[in-house]
C-alpha positions as CSV (number, residue, x, y, z in Angstrom):
1,X,88.7,118.1,137.5
2,X,91.9,119.8,136.6
3,X,94.7,118.1,134.7
4,X,98.2,117.2,136.2
5,X,100.9,120.0,134.9
6,X,103.4,118.2,132.9
7,X,106.6,117.5,135.4
8,X,108.2,120.8,134.3
9,X,105.0,123.0,135.7
10,X,104.3,121.0,138.9
11,X,104.5,122.9,141.9
12,X,107.1,121.6,144.5
13,X,106.6,119.6,147.3
14,X,106.6,121.8,149.7
15,X,104.2,124.2,148.3
16,X,102.2,121.2,147.7
17,X,102.0,120.0,151.3
18,X,101.2,123.7,152.4
19,X,98.6,123.8,149.8
20,X,97.3,120.5,150.7
21,X,97.5,121.1,154.3
22,X,95.7,124.4,154.4
23,X,92.9,122.7,152.5
24,X,92.6,119.4,154.6
25,X,92.5,121.9,157.8
26,X,89.8,123.7,156.4
27,X,87.4,120.6,155.4
28,X,87.9,119.2,158.6
29,X,87.3,122.2,160.7
30,X,84.0,122.2,158.4
31,X,83.0,118.9,159.4
32,X,84.0,119.6,163.1
33,X,81.8,122.4,163.1
34,X,79.1,120.4,161.6
35,X,79.2,118.2,164.9
36,X,79.7,121.2,167.0
37,X,83.3,121.0,167.6
38,X,86.7,122.7,167.0
39,X,89.8,120.6,165.7
40,X,91.4,121.5,169.1
41,X,89.1,120.3,170.9
42,X,89.2,116.8,168.8
43,X,93.0,116.7,169.6
44,X,92.4,116.9,173.3
45,X,89.7,113.9,172.7
46,X,92.1,111.9,170.7
47,X,94.9,112.4,172.9
48,X,92.9,111.6,176.2
49,X,91.7,108.3,174.2
50,X,95.6,107.3,173.7
51,X,96.4,108.5,177.2
52,X,93.5,108.1,179.5
53,X,93.7,109.7,183.0
54,X,96.3,112.2,182.0
55,X,96.8,115.1,184.4
56,X,95.6,118.5,182.8
57,X,99.6,119.7,183.2
58,X,101.3,116.4,181.5
59,X,98.4,116.8,179.2
60,X,99.0,120.5,178.0
61,X,103.2,120.0,177.8
62,X,102.2,116.8,175.9
63,X,100.6,118.6,173.3
64,X,102.5,121.9,173.5
65,X,99.6,123.8,174.8
66,X,99.4,126.4,177.7
67,X,98.0,125.3,180.6
68,X,95.5,128.0,180.9
69,X,94.0,127.1,177.6
70,X,93.9,123.7,178.0
71,X,91.6,124.1,181.5
72,X,89.3,126.1,179.5
73,X,88.9,123.6,176.6
74,X,89.0,120.9,179.5
75,X,86.1,123.1,180.9
76,X,84.2,122.9,177.4
77,X,84.2,119.5,176.9
78,X,83.4,118.8,180.8
79,X,80.3,121.2,180.5
80,X,79.1,118.9,177.1
81,X,79.7,115.8,179.3
82,X,82.5,114.2,177.1
83,X,85.4,114.5,180.1
84,X,85.6,113.9,183.7
85,X,88.3,115.7,186.2
86,X,89.1,113.8,189.3
87,X,91.5,115.2,191.8
88,X,94.8,113.3,191.7
89,X,95.0,110.9,194.8
90,X,98.9,111.2,194.8
91,X,98.7,115.4,194.6
92,X,95.7,116.4,195.5
93,X,96.3,120.0,193.4
94,X,96.5,118.1,190.3
95,X,93.5,116.9,188.1
96,X,93.4,113.5,186.0
97,X,91.1,113.8,183.1
98,X,89.4,110.9,181.5
99,X,86.8,110.4,178.5
100,X,83.1,109.4,179.7
101,X,81.0,107.4,178.0
102,X,79.6,110.5,175.8
103,X,83.5,111.3,175.0
104,X,83.7,107.8,173.7
105,X,80.6,108.4,171.6
106,X,81.6,111.3,170.3
107,X,85.1,110.0,169.3
108,X,83.3,107.2,167.2
109,X,81.8,110.1,165.5
110,X,84.8,112.1,164.7
111,X,86.6,108.7,163.8
112,X,83.5,108.5,161.1
113,X,84.2,112.2,160.1
114,X,87.7,111.4,159.7
115,X,87.5,108.3,157.5
116,X,84.9,110.2,155.0
117,X,87.3,113.6,155.3
118,X,90.5,111.1,154.3
119,X,88.2,109.1,151.7
120,X,87.3,112.4,149.9
121,X,90.9,114.0,150.4
122,X,92.7,111.2,149.1
123,X,90.3,109.7,146.3
124,X,92.7,110.4,143.4
125,X,95.2,107.7,145.3
126,X,95.0,103.8,145.5
127,X,95.1,102.2,148.8
128,X,98.6,101.1,148.3
129,X,99.1,104.9,147.3
130,X,97.9,106.1,150.5
131,X,99.8,103.8,152.4
132,X,102.9,104.7,150.6
133,X,102.3,108.5,151.1
134,X,101.6,108.4,155.1
135,X,104.5,106.4,155.2
136,X,106.9,109.1,153.3
137,X,104.9,111.9,155.1
138,X,105.4,110.2,158.8
139,X,109.2,109.8,158.0
140,X,109.4,113.8,157.0
141,X,107.5,114.4,160.1
142,X,110.0,113.0,162.4
143,X,112.8,114.1,160.8
144,X,111.5,117.4,161.5
145,X,110.7,116.7,165.0
146,X,107.2,117.3,165.1
147,X,105.1,115.4,167.6
148,X,103.3,112.4,166.0
149,X,99.5,112.7,166.7
150,X,99.6,116.3,168.0
151,X,98.7,119.0,165.2
152,X,101.4,121.6,165.9
153,X,98.5,124.3,165.6
154,X,97.5,123.4,169.0
155,X,100.3,125.1,170.5
156,X,99.4,128.6,168.4
157,X,96.3,130.5,169.6
158,X,95.7,131.5,166.1
159,X,94.8,128.0,164.9
160,X,92.2,127.8,168.0
161,X,90.8,131.4,167.0
162,X,90.7,130.3,162.8
163,X,88.9,127.1,163.8
164,X,85.9,127.9,166.2
165,X,82.7,127.4,165.6
166,X,80.7,129.9,164.0
């Protein structure tokens, strides 16, 4: 393991955030490939767990994704039995998406993988330091106007292309 440099040699926080973010995203994508998912599909499943019965258009807007891309992702998730779509009773042109029992089971696997990922990534920090880091990063994310709980890469096609299964 490499020693931490002296303070005068330390990289700046913006660089370190970018470096660690790219590293963490790559490692997480590899974990998700092992269970035949991509990070964007995981993002949709996580959002649906917090917002059950979301209308497709509202879901696309909430995560900053074009509706056409969300429809394709919902098709993938539905074909795997992880979500189901039903016509909205109030607006028959809209569909509501909910997790199936299979989707909930898959989320439990994702949660386990995410915990292991976090533990490996933050092994150099105590639990207290991890909590402090999370609080500081959340403050920065809020100040930057980011949508909490939604990866900004979901709205960029290049993110999906970089994280598709091999």
